[in-house]
C-alpha positions in Angstrom: -12.1 6.4 22.4 -8.3 7.2 22.8 -7.4 3.7 21.6 -9.4 4.2 18.4 -7.8 7.6 17.8 -4.3 6.0 18.4 -5.3 3.2 16.0 -6.3 5.7 13.3 -3.2 7.7 13.8 -1.1 4.6 13.5 -3.1 3.5 10.4 -2.5 6.9 8.8 1.3 6.6 9.5 1.3 3.1 8.0 -0.5 4.4 4.8 2.0 7.2 4.4 4.9 4.7 5.0 3.4 2.5 2.3 3.2 5.4 -0.2 6.7 6.5 0.4 8.0 2.9 0.1 6.2 2.4 -3.2 7.5 5.6 -4.7 11.0 5.3 -3.4 11.3 1.5 -3.8 12.0 0.8 -0.1 11.8 -3.0 0.2 13.0 -2.8 3.8 9.8 -0.9 4.7 7.7 -3.5 3.0 9.6 -6.3 4.8 8.3 -4.9 8.1 4.9 -3.5 7.0 3.6 -6.5 5.1 2.1 -9.4 7.0 3.8 -12.8 6.4 0.6 -13.9 4.5 0.5 -10.7 2.4 -1.3 -11.2 -1.0 -1.3 -8.6 -3.8 -3.7 -8.7 -6.7 -3.5 -6.6 -9.9 -6.8 -6.3 -11.8 -6.1 -5.5 -15.5 -8.2 -6.1 -18.6 -10.6 -8.2 -16.6 -7.9 -10.6 -15.4 -6.2 -10.9 -12.0 -2.5 -11.4 -11.4 -1.3 -12.4 -7.9 1.9 -12.0 -5.9 2.8 -13.0 -2.4 5.2 -11.1 -0.1 8.4 -12.6 -1.4 7.4 -11.9 -5.0 6.4 -8.3 -4.2 9.7 -7.6 -2.3 11.6 -8.9 -5.4 9.7 -6.5 -7.6 10.4 -3.6 -5.4 14.1 -4.4 -5.1 14.3 -4.7 -8.9 13.5 -1.0 -9.6 15.1 2.4 -8.9 13.3 5.0 -6.7 11.7 8.0 -8.3 12.9 11.5 -7.6 11.3 13.4 -4.7 8.7 14.5 -4.0 6.6 11.3 -3.8 3.3 11.6 -5.6 0.3 10.0 -3.8 -3.2 10.8 -2.5 -5.0 9.2 0.4 -8.6 9.0 -0.6 -10.2 7.2 2.3 -9.3 5.3 5.4 -11.4 3.5 8.1 -11.0 0.9 10.7 -13.3 -1.5 12.5 -12.2 -1.4 16.1 -8.5 -1.9 16.6 -8.4 -5.1 14.5 -9.0 -4.5 10.8 -8.8 -1.5 8.5 -8.8 -0.4 4.9 -7.1 2.4 3.0 -8.0 3.7 -0.5 -5.3 5.7 -2.2 -3.5 6.5 -5.5 0.3 6.4 -5.9 2.4 7.2 -8.9 4.8 4.7 -10.3 5.8 6.6 -13.4 4.6 6.3 -16.1 1.5 5.0 -14.3 -0.8 6.0 -11.5 -2.2 3.1 -9.5 -5.3 3.0 -7.4 -4.8 0.8 -4.4 -7.3 -0.7 -1.9 -5.2 -1.9 1.1 -6.4 -4.2 3.8 -4.7 -4.0 7.2 -4.8 -6.2 10.3 -3.5 -5.2 13.7 -0.8 -7.6 15.0 0.8 -7.1 18.4 -0.2 -3.4 18.3 1.0 -2.7 14.8 -0.9 -2.4 11.5 0.3 -5.0 9.0 -0.6 -4.9 5.3 -2.5 -8.1 4.5 -4.0 -7.5 1.1 -3.5 -5.1 -1.8 -5.9 -5.0 -4.7 -5.0 -2.5 -7.3 -5.4 -1.3 -10.8 -3.9 1.3 -13.2 -6.0 4.4 -12.9 -4.1 6.7 -15.3 -1.2 6.8 -17.6 0.7 9.9 -16.4 1.7 11.0 -19.9 -2.0 11.2 -20.8 -3.0 13.6 -18.0 
């Protein structure tokens, strides 16, 4: 049971690191957090757009961080054993709020982000 609690605590820490990295444009965090086979998918207007790790890091490096505090909400998190997990969250990237579904795998004791499927959930100026 302690191993599962540690895995969940580590997963929670990885999710928070992800949110801060998105909001504050921390490509170095993603360099470590993302699995080498990371795949990101944006669903928009019924179409899917895909990025790999290198493309995503380029996008993050290409923008400025937003002012503190970071705006995000962890909506759900669960793991299957110590091997796979998912996190559901929202994170603001002004002027948009994104809803993310993240898939993690445990590699050498660390959670690595393998998949990200996301969509725009709100335009912040419309709230």
